[in-house]
TORKOL-4160 file (C-alpha; in steps of 0.2 Angstrom, whole numbers, padded with zeros to 4 digits, m for minus):
382
<pt num="1" X="0178" Y="m0206" Z="0287"/>
<pt num="2" X="0167" Y="m0191" Z="0285"/>
<pt num="3" X="0162" Y="m0183" Z="0268"/>
<pt num="4" X="0154" Y="m0165" Z="0267"/>
<pt num="5" X="0145" Y="m0165" Z="0249"/>
<pt num="6" X="0139" Y="m0149" Z="0240"/>
<pt num="7" X="0127" Y="m0151" Z="0225"/>
<pt num="8" X="0117" Y="m0136" Z="0220"/>
<pt num="9" X="0105" Y="m0141" Z="0207"/>
<pt num="10" X="0095" Y="m0156" Z="0198"/>
<pt num="11" X="0109" Y="m0164" Z="0190"/>
<pt num="12" X="0122" Y="m0163" Z="0204"/>
<pt num="13" X="0109" Y="m0171" Z="0215"/>
<pt num="14" X="0108" Y="m0186" Z="0202"/>
<pt num="15" X="0128" Y="m0188" Z="0201"/>
<pt num="16" X="0130" Y="m0185" Z="0221"/>
<pt num="17" X="0115" Y="m0199" Z="0223"/>
<pt num="18" X="0126" Y="m0212" Z="0214"/>
<pt num="19" X="0142" Y="m0206" Z="0221"/>
<pt num="20" X="0135" Y="m0208" Z="0239"/>
<pt num="21" X="0130" Y="m0226" Z="0234"/>
<pt num="22" X="0147" Y="m0227" Z="0229"/>
<pt num="23" X="0156" Y="m0222" Z="0245"/>
<pt num="24" X="0145" Y="m0233" Z="0256"/>
<pt num="25" X="0150" Y="m0247" Z="0246"/>
<pt num="26" X="0168" Y="m0243" Z="0247"/>
<pt num="27" X="0166" Y="m0236" Z="0266"/>
<pt num="28" X="0153" Y="m0244" Z="0274"/>
<pt num="29" X="0155" Y="m0235" Z="0289"/>
<pt num="30" X="0155" Y="m0217" Z="0279"/>
<pt num="31" X="0146" Y="m0203" Z="0289"/>
<pt num="32" X="0139" Y="m0191" Z="0276"/>
<pt num="33" X="0132" Y="m0174" Z="0277"/>
<pt num="34" X="0126" Y="m0164" Z="0261"/>
<pt num="35" X="0119" Y="m0150" Z="0251"/>
<pt num="36" X="0107" Y="m0158" Z="0238"/>
<pt num="37" X="0090" Y="m0163" Z="0235"/>
<pt num="38" X="0078" Y="m0179" Z="0234"/>
<pt num="39" X="0089" Y="m0191" Z="0227"/>
<pt num="40" X="0103" Y="m0189" Z="0238"/>
<pt num="41" X="0092" Y="m0190" Z="0253"/>
<pt num="42" X="0085" Y="m0205" Z="0247"/>
<pt num="43" X="0103" Y="m0213" Z="0249"/>
<pt num="44" X="0106" Y="m0208" Z="0267"/>
<pt num="45" X="0118" Y="m0196" Z="0277"/>
<pt num="46" X="0111" Y="m0180" Z="0282"/>
<pt num="47" X="0103" Y="m0165" Z="0272"/>
<pt num="48" X="0109" Y="m0148" Z="0277"/>
<pt num="49" X="0100" Y="m0139" Z="0263"/>
<pt num="50" X="0089" Y="m0144" Z="0249"/>
<pt num="51" X="0096" Y="m0136" Z="0232"/>
<pt num="52" X="0080" Y="m0129" Z="0227"/>
<pt num="53" X="0083" Y="m0115" Z="0241"/>
<pt num="54" X="0098" Y="m0110" Z="0229"/>
<pt num="55" X="0097" Y="m0115" Z="0212"/>
<pt num="56" X="0100" Y="m0102" Z="0200"/>
<pt num="57" X="0108" Y="m0099" Z="0183"/>
<pt num="58" X="0113" Y="m0084" Z="0174"/>
<pt num="59" X="0122" Y="m0068" Z="0177"/>
<pt num="60" X="0106" Y="m0056" Z="0178"/>
<pt num="61" X="0097" Y="m0070" Z="0189"/>
<pt num="62" X="0114" Y="m0072" Z="0201"/>
<pt num="63" X="0112" Y="m0053" Z="0204"/>
<pt num="64" X="0095" Y="m0053" Z="0208"/>
<pt num="65" X="0097" Y="m0067" Z="0221"/>
<pt num="66" X="0114" Y="m0061" Z="0227"/>
<pt num="67" X="0109" Y="m0058" Z="0246"/>
<pt num="68" X="0103" Y="m0076" Z="0248"/>
<pt num="69" X="0117" Y="m0085" Z="0240"/>
<pt num="70" X="0131" Y="m0076" Z="0250"/>
<pt num="71" X="0120" Y="m0081" Z="0266"/>
<pt num="72" X="0120" Y="m0099" Z="0260"/>
<pt num="73" X="0140" Y="m0097" Z="0258"/>
<pt num="74" X="0140" Y="m0090" Z="0275"/>
<pt num="75" X="0130" Y="m0105" Z="0283"/>
<pt num="76" X="0138" Y="m0117" Z="0274"/>
<pt num="77" X="0156" Y="m0111" Z="0279"/>
<pt num="78" X="0150" Y="m0112" Z="0298"/>
<pt num="79" X="0144" Y="m0128" Z="0295"/>
<pt num="80" X="0160" Y="m0137" Z="0289"/>
<pt num="81" X="0170" Y="m0128" Z="0302"/>
<pt num="82" X="0158" Y="m0136" Z="0316"/>
<pt num="83" X="0156" Y="m0153" Z="0307"/>
<pt num="84" X="0174" Y="m0155" Z="0304"/>
<pt num="85" X="0174" Y="m0167" Z="0288"/>
<pt num="86" X="0189" Y="m0177" Z="0281"/>
<pt num="87" X="0184" Y="m0170" Z="0264"/>
<pt num="88" X="0173" Y="m0159" Z="0256"/>
<pt num="89" X="0167" Y="m0166" Z="0239"/>
<pt num="90" X="0160" Y="m0150" Z="0227"/>
<pt num="91" X="0148" Y="m0157" Z="0212"/>
<pt num="92" X="0149" Y="m0144" Z="0198"/>
<pt num="93" X="0139" Y="m0127" Z="0204"/>
<pt num="94" X="0155" Y="m0115" Z="0202"/>
<pt num="95" X="0149" Y="m0100" Z="0208"/>
<pt num="96" X="0145" Y="m0107" Z="0226"/>
<pt num="97" X="0156" Y="m0120" Z="0226"/>
<pt num="98" X="0172" Y="m0110" Z="0222"/>
<pt num="99" X="0168" Y="m0098" Z="0237"/>
<pt num="100" X="0167" Y="m0114" Z="0249"/>
<pt num="101" X="0183" Y="m0123" Z="0239"/>
<pt num="102" X="0194" Y="m0107" Z="0244"/>
<pt num="103" X="0188" Y="m0108" Z="0262"/>
<pt num="104" X="0189" Y="m0127" Z="0264"/>
<pt num="105" X="0207" Y="m0127" Z="0257"/>
<pt num="106" X="0213" Y="m0112" Z="0269"/>
<pt num="107" X="0203" Y="m0119" Z="0285"/>
<pt num="108" X="0215" Y="m0136" Z="0283"/>
<pt num="109" X="0202" Y="m0146" Z="0274"/>
<pt num="110" X="0204" Y="m0158" Z="0259"/>
<pt num="111" X="0195" Y="m0152" Z="0243"/>
<pt num="112" X="0189" Y="m0163" Z="0229"/>
<pt num="113" X="0180" Y="m0156" Z="0214"/>
<pt num="114" X="0170" Y="m0170" Z="0205"/>
<pt num="115" X="0161" Y="m0163" Z="0189"/>
<pt num="116" X="0172" Y="m0151" Z="0183"/>
<pt num="117" X="0166" Y="m0133" Z="0181"/>
<pt num="118" X="0166" Y="m0129" Z="0163"/>
<pt num="119" X="0180" Y="m0117" Z="0163"/>
<pt num="120" X="0184" Y="m0125" Z="0145"/>
<pt num="121" X="0168" Y="m0114" Z="0138"/>
<pt num="122" X="0169" Y="m0100" Z="0149"/>
<pt num="123" X="0178" Y="m0089" Z="0164"/>
<pt num="124" X="0195" Y="m0099" Z="0160"/>
<pt num="125" X="0202" Y="m0087" Z="0176"/>
<pt num="126" X="0195" Y="m0101" Z="0187"/>
<pt num="127" X="0208" Y="m0113" Z="0182"/>
<pt num="128" X="0219" Y="m0102" Z="0195"/>
<pt num="129" X="0207" Y="m0106" Z="0207"/>
<pt num="130" X="0206" Y="m0126" Z="0203"/>
<pt num="131" X="0226" Y="m0126" Z="0206"/>
<pt num="132" X="0226" Y="m0114" Z="0223"/>
<pt num="133" X="0212" Y="m0123" Z="0231"/>
<pt num="134" X="0205" Y="m0141" Z="0224"/>
<pt num="135" X="0216" Y="m0156" Z="0230"/>
<pt num="136" X="0210" Y="m0167" Z="0215"/>
<pt num="137" X="0198" Y="m0164" Z="0202"/>
<pt num="138" X="0187" Y="m0179" Z="0195"/>
<pt num="139" X="0182" Y="m0174" Z="0177"/>
<pt num="140" X="0167" Y="m0184" Z="0168"/>
<pt num="141" X="0170" Y="m0180" Z="0149"/>
<pt num="142" X="0182" Y="m0187" Z="0137"/>
<pt num="143" X="0185" Y="m0169" Z="0128"/>
<pt num="144" X="0190" Y="m0162" Z="0145"/>
<pt num="145" X="0205" Y="m0174" Z="0146"/>
<pt num="146" X="0216" Y="m0164" Z="0134"/>
<pt num="147" X="0210" Y="m0147" Z="0139"/>
<pt num="148" X="0215" Y="m0149" Z="0158"/>
<pt num="149" X="0230" Y="m0160" Z="0153"/>
<pt num="150" X="0237" Y="m0144" Z="0142"/>
<pt num="151" X="0232" Y="m0133" Z="0157"/>
<pt num="152" X="0243" Y="m0141" Z="0169"/>
<pt num="153" X="0230" Y="m0149" Z="0182"/>
<pt num="154" X="0232" Y="m0166" Z="0188"/>
<pt num="155" X="0214" Y="m0175" Z="0186"/>
<pt num="156" X="0207" Y="m0193" Z="0187"/>
<pt num="157" X="0194" Y="m0199" Z="0175"/>
<pt num="158" X="0185" Y="m0214" Z="0176"/>
<pt num="159" X="0171" Y="m0213" Z="0164"/>
<pt num="160" X="0152" Y="m0203" Z="0164"/>
<pt num="161" X="0141" Y="m0207" Z="0179"/>
<pt num="162" X="0126" Y="m0205" Z="0169"/>
<pt num="163" X="0128" Y="m0220" Z="0160"/>
<pt num="164" X="0125" Y="m0230" Z="0176"/>
<pt num="165" X="0112" Y="m0218" Z="0180"/>
<pt num="166" X="0102" Y="m0221" Z="0164"/>
<pt num="167" X="0106" Y="m0241" Z="0161"/>
<pt num="168" X="0100" Y="m0244" Z="0180"/>
<pt num="169" X="0083" Y="m0233" Z="0180"/>
<pt num="170" X="0067" Y="m0239" Z="0182"/>
<pt num="171" X="0064" Y="m0233" Z="0164"/>
<pt num="172" X="0076" Y="m0241" Z="0155"/>
<pt num="173" X="0071" Y="m0258" Z="0163"/>
<pt num="174" X="0051" Y="m0257" Z="0162"/>
<pt num="175" X="0038" Y="m0257" Z="0146"/>
<pt num="176" X="0029" Y="m0243" Z="0139"/>
<pt num="177" X="0014" Y="m0251" Z="0146"/>
<pt num="178" X="0022" Y="m0251" Z="0164"/>
<pt num="179" X="0024" Y="m0233" Z="0162"/>
<pt num="180" X="0005" Y="m0230" Z="0156"/>
<pt num="181" X="m0003" Y="m0239" Z="0171"/>
<pt num="182" X="0008" Y="m0233" Z="0183"/>
<pt num="183" X="0005" Y="m0214" Z="0176"/>
<pt num="184" X="m0013" Y="m0218" Z="0173"/>
<pt num="185" X="m0010" Y="m0213" Z="0154"/>
<pt num="186" X="m0020" Y="m0218" Z="0139"/>
<pt num="187" X="m0012" Y="m0229" Z="0129"/>
<pt num="188" X="m0008" Y="m0215" Z="0115"/>
<pt num="189" X="0009" Y="m0209" Z="0107"/>
<pt num="190" X="0017" Y="m0195" Z="0116"/>
<pt num="191" X="0028" Y="m0181" Z="0115"/>
<pt num="192" X="0040" Y="m0177" Z="0128"/>
<pt num="193" X="0042" Y="m0158" Z="0134"/>
<pt num="194" X="0056" Y="m0154" Z="0148"/>
<pt num="195" X="0056" Y="m0134" Z="0152"/>
<pt num="196" X="0072" Y="m0135" Z="0163"/>
<pt num="197" X="0073" Y="m0136" Z="0183"/>
<pt num="198" X="0073" Y="m0118" Z="0188"/>
<pt num="199" X="0060" Y="m0105" Z="0188"/>
<pt num="200" X="0068" Y="m0093" Z="0177"/>
<pt num="201" X="0069" Y="m0108" Z="0165"/>
<pt num="202" X="0052" Y="m0115" Z="0165"/>
<pt num="203" X="0044" Y="m0096" Z="0165"/>
<pt num="204" X="0054" Y="m0093" Z="0147"/>
<pt num="205" X="0051" Y="m0111" Z="0140"/>
<pt num="206" X="0032" Y="m0114" Z="0144"/>
<pt num="207" X="0025" Y="m0101" Z="0133"/>
<pt num="208" X="0035" Y="m0110" Z="0119"/>
<pt num="209" X="0029" Y="m0126" Z="0124"/>
<pt num="210" X="0013" Y="m0125" Z="0126"/>
<pt num="211" X="0011" Y="m0115" Z="0108"/>
<pt num="212" X="0023" Y="m0129" Z="0100"/>
<pt num="213" X="0010" Y="m0142" Z="0108"/>
<pt num="214" X="m0006" Y="m0133" Z="0102"/>
<pt num="215" X="0001" Y="m0132" Z="0084"/>
<pt num="216" X="0005" Y="m0151" Z="0084"/>
<pt num="217" X="m0010" Y="m0155" Z="0091"/>
<pt num="218" X="m0020" Y="m0144" Z="0079"/>
<pt num="219" X="m0012" Y="m0157" Z="0065"/>
<pt num="220" X="m0024" Y="m0170" Z="0058"/>
<pt num="221" X="m0009" Y="m0183" Z="0062"/>
<pt num="222" X="m0005" Y="m0177" Z="0079"/>
<pt num="223" X="m0025" Y="m0175" Z="0085"/>
<pt num="224" X="m0023" Y="m0191" Z="0096"/>
<pt num="225" X="m0004" Y="m0188" Z="0102"/>
<pt num="226" X="m0003" Y="m0182" Z="0120"/>
<pt num="227" X="0010" Y="m0170" Z="0126"/>
<pt num="228" X="0018" Y="m0174" Z="0144"/>
<pt num="229" X="0029" Y="m0161" Z="0153"/>
<pt num="230" X="0040" Y="m0168" Z="0164"/>
<pt num="231" X="0039" Y="m0158" Z="0182"/>
<pt num="232" X="0056" Y="m0154" Z="0188"/>
<pt num="233" X="0062" Y="m0159" Z="0206"/>
<pt num="234" X="0058" Y="m0148" Z="0219"/>
<pt num="235" X="0045" Y="m0139" Z="0207"/>
<pt num="236" X="0028" Y="m0140" Z="0210"/>
<pt num="237" X="0012" Y="m0138" Z="0200"/>
<pt num="238" X="0011" Y="m0120" Z="0204"/>
<pt num="239" X="0027" Y="m0117" Z="0193"/>
<pt num="240" X="0017" Y="m0123" Z="0178"/>
<pt num="241" X="m0001" Y="m0118" Z="0182"/>
<pt num="242" X="0000" Y="m0099" Z="0172"/>
<pt num="243" X="0002" Y="m0108" Z="0155"/>
<pt num="244" X="m0011" Y="m0121" Z="0156"/>
<pt num="245" X="m0029" Y="m0118" Z="0151"/>
<pt num="246" X="m0047" Y="m0127" Z="0150"/>
<pt num="247" X="m0041" Y="m0131" Z="0130"/>
<pt num="248" X="m0025" Y="m0138" Z="0132"/>
<pt num="249" X="m0028" Y="m0147" Z="0147"/>
<pt num="250" X="m0036" Y="m0161" Z="0136"/>
<pt num="251" X="m0019" Y="m0165" Z="0129"/>
<pt num="252" X="m0005" Y="m0159" Z="0139"/>
<pt num="253" X="m0003" Y="m0167" Z="0155"/>
<pt num="254" X="0009" Y="m0164" Z="0170"/>
<pt num="255" X="0018" Y="m0177" Z="0178"/>
<pt num="256" X="0030" Y="m0176" Z="0193"/>
<pt num="257" X="0043" Y="m0190" Z="0196"/>
<pt num="258" X="0043" Y="m0198" Z="0180"/>
<pt num="259" X="0056" Y="m0187" Z="0169"/>
<pt num="260" X="0066" Y="m0203" Z="0164"/>
<pt num="261" X="0051" Y="m0213" Z="0158"/>
<pt num="262" X="0044" Y="m0197" Z="0150"/>
<pt num="263" X="0059" Y="m0196" Z="0139"/>
<pt num="264" X="0063" Y="m0215" Z="0137"/>
<pt num="265" X="0045" Y="m0219" Z="0131"/>
<pt num="266" X="0041" Y="m0203" Z="0120"/>
<pt num="267" X="0042" Y="m0204" Z="0100"/>
<pt num="268" X="0052" Y="m0187" Z="0102"/>
<pt num="269" X="0056" Y="m0172" Z="0114"/>
<pt num="270" X="0060" Y="m0154" Z="0116"/>
<pt num="271" X="0073" Y="m0155" Z="0128"/>
<pt num="272" X="0079" Y="m0139" Z="0138"/>
<pt num="273" X="0097" Y="m0139" Z="0137"/>
<pt num="274" X="0107" Y="m0146" Z="0152"/>
<pt num="275" X="0110" Y="m0165" Z="0159"/>
<pt num="276" X="0094" Y="m0169" Z="0153"/>
<pt num="277" X="0098" Y="m0166" Z="0133"/>
<pt num="278" X="0113" Y="m0179" Z="0137"/>
<pt num="279" X="0101" Y="m0190" Z="0146"/>
<pt num="280" X="0088" Y="m0192" Z="0130"/>
<pt num="281" X="0103" Y="m0197" Z="0119"/>
<pt num="282" X="0108" Y="m0211" Z="0130"/>
<pt num="283" X="0089" Y="m0217" Z="0133"/>
<pt num="284" X="0089" Y="m0215" Z="0113"/>
<pt num="285" X="0074" Y="m0204" Z="0110"/>
<pt num="286" X="0076" Y="m0190" Z="0097"/>
<pt num="287" X="0076" Y="m0173" Z="0103"/>
<pt num="288" X="0077" Y="m0155" Z="0098"/>
<pt num="289" X="0086" Y="m0143" Z="0111"/>
<pt num="290" X="0077" Y="m0127" Z="0116"/>
<pt num="291" X="0084" Y="m0115" Z="0128"/>
<pt num="292" X="0080" Y="m0096" Z="0131"/>
<pt num="293" X="0086" Y="m0085" Z="0145"/>
<pt num="294" X="0085" Y="m0068" Z="0150"/>
<pt num="295" X="0093" Y="m0056" Z="0135"/>
<pt num="296" X="0104" Y="m0048" Z="0146"/>
<pt num="297" X="0110" Y="m0065" Z="0152"/>
<pt num="298" X="0111" Y="m0071" Z="0134"/>
<pt num="299" X="0120" Y="m0055" Z="0127"/>
<pt num="300" X="0134" Y="m0057" Z="0141"/>
<pt num="301" X="0135" Y="m0075" Z="0137"/>
<pt num="302" X="0140" Y="m0073" Z="0119"/>
<pt num="303" X="0154" Y="m0060" Z="0123"/>
<pt num="304" X="0162" Y="m0073" Z="0136"/>
<pt num="305" X="0157" Y="m0091" Z="0130"/>
<pt num="306" X="0168" Y="m0101" Z="0119"/>
<pt num="307" X="0161" Y="m0116" Z="0115"/>
<pt num="308" X="0151" Y="m0120" Z="0097"/>
<pt num="309" X="0136" Y="m0130" Z="0105"/>
<pt num="310" X="0127" Y="m0126" Z="0121"/>
<pt num="311" X="0122" Y="m0146" Z="0124"/>
<pt num="312" X="0134" Y="m0159" Z="0131"/>
<pt num="313" X="0130" Y="m0172" Z="0118"/>
<pt num="314" X="0135" Y="m0160" Z="0104"/>
<pt num="315" X="0151" Y="m0156" Z="0112"/>
<pt num="316" X="0156" Y="m0174" Z="0115"/>
<pt num="317" X="0155" Y="m0178" Z="0096"/>
<pt num="318" X="0159" Y="m0159" Z="0091"/>
<pt num="319" X="0145" Y="m0157" Z="0078"/>
<pt num="320" X="0127" Y="m0155" Z="0078"/>
<pt num="321" X="0119" Y="m0173" Z="0083"/>
<pt num="322" X="0105" Y="m0165" Z="0086"/>
<pt num="323" X="0098" Y="m0147" Z="0084"/>
<pt num="324" X="0099" Y="m0131" Z="0096"/>
<pt num="325" X="0085" Y="m0119" Z="0095"/>
<pt num="326" X="0092" Y="m0105" Z="0107"/>
<pt num="327" X="0082" Y="m0087" Z="0110"/>
<pt num="328" X="0073" Y="m0082" Z="0096"/>
<pt num="329" X="0076" Y="m0097" Z="0086"/>
<pt num="330" X="0065" Y="m0107" Z="0098"/>
<pt num="331" X="0050" Y="m0103" Z="0092"/>
<pt num="332" X="0033" Y="m0115" Z="0091"/>
<pt num="333" X="0034" Y="m0115" Z="0074"/>
<pt num="334" X="0052" Y="m0119" Z="0072"/>
<pt num="335" X="0049" Y="m0135" Z="0084"/>
<pt num="336" X="0034" Y="m0142" Z="0075"/>
<pt num="337" X="0045" Y="m0142" Z="0060"/>
<pt num="338" X="0058" Y="m0151" Z="0068"/>
<pt num="339" X="0049" Y="m0163" Z="0079"/>
<pt num="340" X="0039" Y="m0169" Z="0064"/>
<pt num="341" X="0054" Y="m0173" Z="0055"/>
<pt num="342" X="0061" Y="m0183" Z="0068"/>
<pt num="343" X="0046" Y="m0194" Z="0068"/>
<pt num="344" X="0041" Y="m0193" Z="0051"/>
<pt num="345" X="0056" Y="m0195" Z="0042"/>
<pt num="346" X="0064" Y="m0212" Z="0047"/>
<pt num="347" X="0080" Y="m0208" Z="0039"/>
<pt num="348" X="0083" Y="m0193" Z="0048"/>
<pt num="349" X="0078" Y="m0202" Z="0064"/>
<pt num="350" X="0090" Y="m0217" Z="0063"/>
<pt num="351" X="0104" Y="m0205" Z="0059"/>
<pt num="352" X="0101" Y="m0196" Z="0075"/>
<pt num="353" X="0101" Y="m0213" Z="0083"/>
<pt num="354" X="0118" Y="m0217" Z="0076"/>
<pt num="355" X="0124" Y="m0200" Z="0083"/>
<pt num="356" X="0117" Y="m0205" Z="0101"/>
<pt num="357" X="0127" Y="m0221" Z="0098"/>
<pt num="358" X="0144" Y="m0213" Z="0096"/>
<pt num="359" X="0139" Y="m0202" Z="0110"/>
<pt num="360" X="0136" Y="m0217" Z="0122"/>
<pt num="361" X="0153" Y="m0225" Z="0117"/>
<pt num="362" X="0163" Y="m0208" Z="0120"/>
<pt num="363" X="0156" Y="m0209" Z="0138"/>
<pt num="364" X="0164" Y="m0225" Z="0143"/>
<pt num="365" X="0156" Y="m0240" Z="0150"/>
<pt num="366" X="0147" Y="m0244" Z="0168"/>
<pt num="367" X="0153" Y="m0241" Z="0185"/>
<pt num="368" X="0160" Y="m0224" Z="0185"/>
<pt num="369" X="0151" Y="m0218" Z="0201"/>
<pt num="370" X="0158" Y="m0232" Z="0210"/>
<pt num="371" X="0176" Y="m0229" Z="0202"/>
<pt num="372" X="0176" Y="m0212" Z="0207"/>
<pt num="373" X="0172" Y="m0217" Z="0225"/>
<pt num="374" X="0187" Y="m0228" Z="0227"/>
<pt num="375" X="0196" Y="m0216" Z="0220"/>
<pt num="376" X="0192" Y="m0203" Z="0233"/>
<pt num="377" X="0195" Y="m0214" Z="0246"/>
<pt num="378" X="0211" Y="m0220" Z="0239"/>
<pt num="379" X="0218" Y="m0200" Z="0239"/>
<pt num="380" X="0213" Y="m0198" Z="0255"/>
<pt num="381" X="0221" Y="m0215" Z="0263"/>
<pt num="382" X="0237" Y="m0207" Z="0254"/>
């Protein structure tokens, strides 16, 4: 069968790659054409557009790039009509994918939505579109089960694919020494810093992260620590360079293609909110989540977002398993205080690790991606 898959950001690329592996296992003759990134491309299939060409987040940011996004939508519609897939599989990325869902449904194509749009957080009106344009919804979080049951939307839940992605990763199955040798690093303790995957996130988080690193490095007990920035997929050194100086290059390093290893082997991490914060919990690294966005975007979000927490791990256990520092609260002094606490206070550190165990347990066992792929194929054969 022919599968047309659309993932619009780094997390979708990760889940899309694992889904593709499952599809190829269950349907060895599968033809896959996709919008995604390097991880999906490494599995096979034919890449149409790389997500770096359209990844954007936030109300103000979307308006600023509206013309380009609409151009991509038009191109995608034409491409689907020409290729004629058996199913269009949409992975999260609702602003773009809902437009494609409506089009594909009206054009007579089967539409599956994998990684449900976060209608439980905001823009609940999109539920109408899920009911109207999506043939089957595949969810990945346990707290979504009662929500979609209450809304009367049929769904399939097979666990969370991130568990497989983490447990099967090179990072989880290597030693700290292996990582240091491969990355050309000195054998010193380090703190992870993730600024996000989009250019707008990097530009807001990098000033805070570099100031945080400078303050930590200035403390006697941390003068020998390294501070590793995980360069985001599809980004380059020029995206980070404006915040690197001769002084901080001595202790701040930027590595690309090593995000999971940086998270896995760090003493602690400052993580931009998103899939990475849930990965960090699954890897078992104590963290503080930081998030800064355009002030107008944040003001609008405060008016419409209904959830208590911005991090998936905290949403899963419905409490602050780890602290979230948002907007003005996300500053160097606050992050220094929190990271020191997570490194130096063993009781506090262990409490967070216990919370992580509960998060992992709630996500279910292994095999989610393969189970979802098998379910999709069964749905198509009906």
